[in-house]
Structures are given as C-alpha cells and as structure tokens.
N, C-alpha and C positions, 0 to 999 in steps of 0.2 A: 359263522362266528361274528360277533359284533365288533367292528373296528372303528366306528365313528367316534370322534370326540364327544363327551357328554352333552355339550351345548348343541351340537349338530344333531345328535341322536334325539334329544328332547324335542327339537324343532320338527324333525321328521315325524315323530310320533304324534305331535300336535296336528300336523297337516294330514297324516295318512292313517290315523288310528281307525277311522270308520271302515276303511278297506281291510285292514288287518283283522278287525273284529269280525267282519263278514266271513273271512276265510276260517277263522277260529270256529265260528258257528257251523259252517258247512264248506269243507274244501271243495273247490270246483274249478272249471275252466274259465277262460276270460269271457267267452260268449255269455255264459250265465251271469257273470259278474256285471257285465255291461247292462244286461236287462234288469238285474236286481237293484243295482245302484243308480240306474238311469244316468250313466256316465259315458261320454264318447269313447270309442275304442282307442283313439290316439291318446287320450288322457289316461285311460286305464293301462295302456302299455307303459307309459312313463311311471305310473304309480307302482306297478308290479316290479319294474326294473329297479326302482329305488329301494323297495322293500327287500328284494333279493340281494342287492349289493350290500344292504345293511345287515344281512344275515337273519332276516325276520321271516322270510318265506322261502319255499323250495318247490321245484316242479317234480312231481312223482306220478307216474302212470297217467299222464294226460291231464292232471289237475294240479292246482296250486294249493299247497298246504302251509300252515304256519310251522316254523321250526319251534323247538322247545323254548329257545330264547325269545321267539316271537310271542308265544303264549304268555311267558312271564313278563315281557315288556308291556304287553297290553294290560296285565293286572297292575303293574307298577304305575302305569299312566292313569288307570282308573282310580287307584288309591290317591294319587296326586290330585285328581279332580275332586274326589270326595273330601279330601283335606281342605282344599280351597273353599268348597261349599260350606264346610264346617266353620272355617275361619270367617267367611263372609257372614254367616248366621250369627256368630258370637261377637262380631266386631262392634256392633252398636252398644253392646253391654260392656265389653272389655275396654273400649275407648273411654269409658267414664271412670276408669281406674285412676287413682292418684299416681303421679309420676314416680313415687318412691316404691310402688308395688309392682310385682311381676308375677304372672301366672305361667306356669310351665306349659309347654305344648302338650306334654303328657296328659295334663288335665283337660285340655280343650278337645283333643282328638276323641271322637266318638261320644261327646257330651250332649246332653239335652239342655236346651236353652229356653228360659222363661223370661220374656221381656215384660217390663212394667208397662201397663197401659198408660198412654200419655196423660190422661186425666185422673188417674188413680195411682198415686205414688207408692202405695203399699200393696198393690194388687197381686204381687207374687207371694206375699206372706201366707195365704191359704195353702199354696203349693208346698211351702216349707213346712207348714204344720202337718200336712198330709204325710210327709216323710218322717216327721217326729212321731206321729201316731203309729206308724207301722213299725217303729224301732223299739227295742227294749234297752239298748245301750247307746246313749247319745253323748257325744263330746263336741263342745263348741268353743271356738276362740272368736272373740268379737271385740273390735276396737270401738264399735258403736252399737247402739241398740235402738229399737223402734218402740217408743213409749206406748203403753196402752195394750200390750199383748201378753202381759204376765198372766192374767186370769185365763186367757185363751190357751196358753201353754199348759196351765194346770188342768184345764178342762180336757185337753187332749192327752191327759195321763202322763205328761212328762215327769211329774213328781209322784207317780203312782208306785205302789209297793212292788210291782213287777218290773219296774224300770230303774236303770241307773243313769244318773245325769251328772256330767262334769262340765263346768263352764269356766273359761278363763277370760277375764275382762281386764281392761286397762285401768290404771290408777285413776284416771279422769272419770271413767264411768263408775268406778267404785265410790268415789266421793259424791257423785250425783245421786246414786242409788241410796246411799246412806242418808242424804239430806231429804230425799223425796219419798223413799219407800223403805224406811227402816223396818217397819213391821213385816213387810214381805220378805226381807232378808232374814229376819229372825225366824220366821216360819219355815223358810227353805232350809236354813242351817239346822233346824230341829229334825229334819228328815234324814234317816240313816243312809239312804242311797243317793243323797245329793252332796256334791262336792263343788264348792265355789272357790276359785283361785284368782289371784291378781298377779299380773306380770306386764312388763313393757311389751307392746306389740308393734313390730316394725312395719307392718303392712296395713293397708286401709280397708281390706275386704274382710268379711266374716267367713270363717271356715267351720263346717259342720261335718261330722263323721257319724254315720248311722250303722250300728252293728258291725262295723268294719267291713261292710258290704257295699255301701254307697257313700259318696262324699259330695258336699256341695259348697260353693262359694257364693256369698251374697255381696253384690257390688253396691256399696254405699256412696251416696253423693251428698252435697250440701242440701239438695232439694228433697232427698228421700232415698229410694232404692232404684237403681237402674235395671237390675235384673238378678236372676238366680241361675246358676249353672250347676247341673248335677251329672255325676259320672260314676260308673261302677266298674270300670276296667281295672285290671291289676296294676297297671302303671300309674293310673290316676290315683288309686288308693295308696300306693306306695309313696307318691309325692305328698299326698295329704297327711299321711301318718308321720312322715319325716318332718313336715312343717309344723304339725301339732306338737310333736315331742320337742322340737327346737324352742318353742315358746314355753312349754310346760317346765323345762329344766330350770328356768329362772322364775318360776311362779311360787307364790306364797299363799297358804290357805287364808281365806277371809274368815275372820272371827266376828262374833257379835260385837257391835260397836256401841259405845256409850259416850254421851256428851260429857266433857269434863265438868266435874262438880264445881259449882260456883259458890264460894263462901262469902256471905255478906260482909261488907266492911264494917268494922266496929266504929261507932261514933266516939 
C-alpha cells in the first residue's frame, strides 16, 4: 500500500522509475538487476528497499515483482513525462499568445504542433489548407486573417458543392473585408453552403473545427503566425466545440454590403 505523501512519492518515482520499469518488464532477483542496470549491489539494495517501503515492489519466490500499485505508478509517471514533453513542444507557439487568451490543457494534451519557419511567417498555412481539403464541414472563428489566401481556400474546395463552410469574424475584420474584398464577400454569400457571421471575439487565436473530428488553433502575432496546433481527442474537441458555440451565440449573419448612396448637392 502506498503511504508516502504525494510530494515524496513523486520524488521517489523520479529517482527510481528506471529500476521499477525494469522489474515491470521482467521480475527478477537482485543479482540479475545488478548486471542489467550496471548498478553496484549496495546501491541496488537501497533502491529495492525504498521501492518496497513505498509499496511499489514485493518479494515473491526469490524474485522482486512490481505490485499492482507499482505498475500503475509507473504508467502515471510516464504520462507525466509525456505531458511535459508535449508542453515543451508547444511552449514556443503558446507563449506567443496574447495575455487575454487562454488555451485549455485539454487541447494541448496529445496535440500535433506545427511551428512557423523563422523566415517564412505563413509557412503553416499549407498544413491548415490540407485539413480544410480533407473536411466537408468546416467551422472557423478568427479574430485575424492572413491576406492573400482566399483564392487558395476556394481552390481547396472550401466553397465547393460538397462542403459546408461557416466562419465567424470580428467586426474589425468585417469592415476591412468590405473595404478591400467586397466582390469576394458577395460571391461567397451567393453560395448556399456558406455562412458568414460576425461577432465579438474575446481571444486572439483562430479556432477551426473539421467535420467535428479534428480541431485546430492558429496562433496569430503582430508579425504573422507563430504556429498551428491540431488535436483530435474527445476532450480537445469538446473544448473547441464549447468555445465555438460561446462565440456563435452572439453572432449575426453578414449580409451584402452597399456603400451609402451619395446625393449630389443642389446648387
């Protein structure tokens, strides 16, 4: 039975997990452990005593075996190391987030990370487009956009007859699109499977959901895009869906825009 305080138990696993893992793979006596791990017998005596006192190993028929708790403790420790590795891998992208934005750990755990090449600020866009091309139901919330990729999205069949596309943008982006790409907006709104919405967006990253099977966040910076994070776990998708719906509930449809008619002044 494990009786150590959590902090002491975590420290023990950190120091002795190699030995515990060896016994999980092959229960054996101390002599074989000394040879396999190239560890002095005196050190191994101390290690085994610590593991036994912690309830992680037991002596049965001349060999040391992991207890059930020992096996599970090793799994928990490995998950912890994997999570740390995941966090380290995503940190360079996440640290570019604006202070008012927060990404849940549920979305980070088990995610794939695509970092922008230092010299190519939009180098992750092709990866995003690949996910778009594979999907038939695309939903996006974006407080920012990368100019110049509208035609590429269309080429990737995002506006095709076999796809549905819903996008929520901020009022600031709506105003810019109207001023720079009014024709493109009109063409998009004419497509029956395209829905464009406008709503306040409280976070600084872009959120994409593909066929309710994969979700991605795009990290925008003043210089471009820091990276793209994609996840397909149930917990990540649940977080993405909830965040998307929280924005959509305050969204209004974008309609075709016309400049106010100017009446010449009578002389």
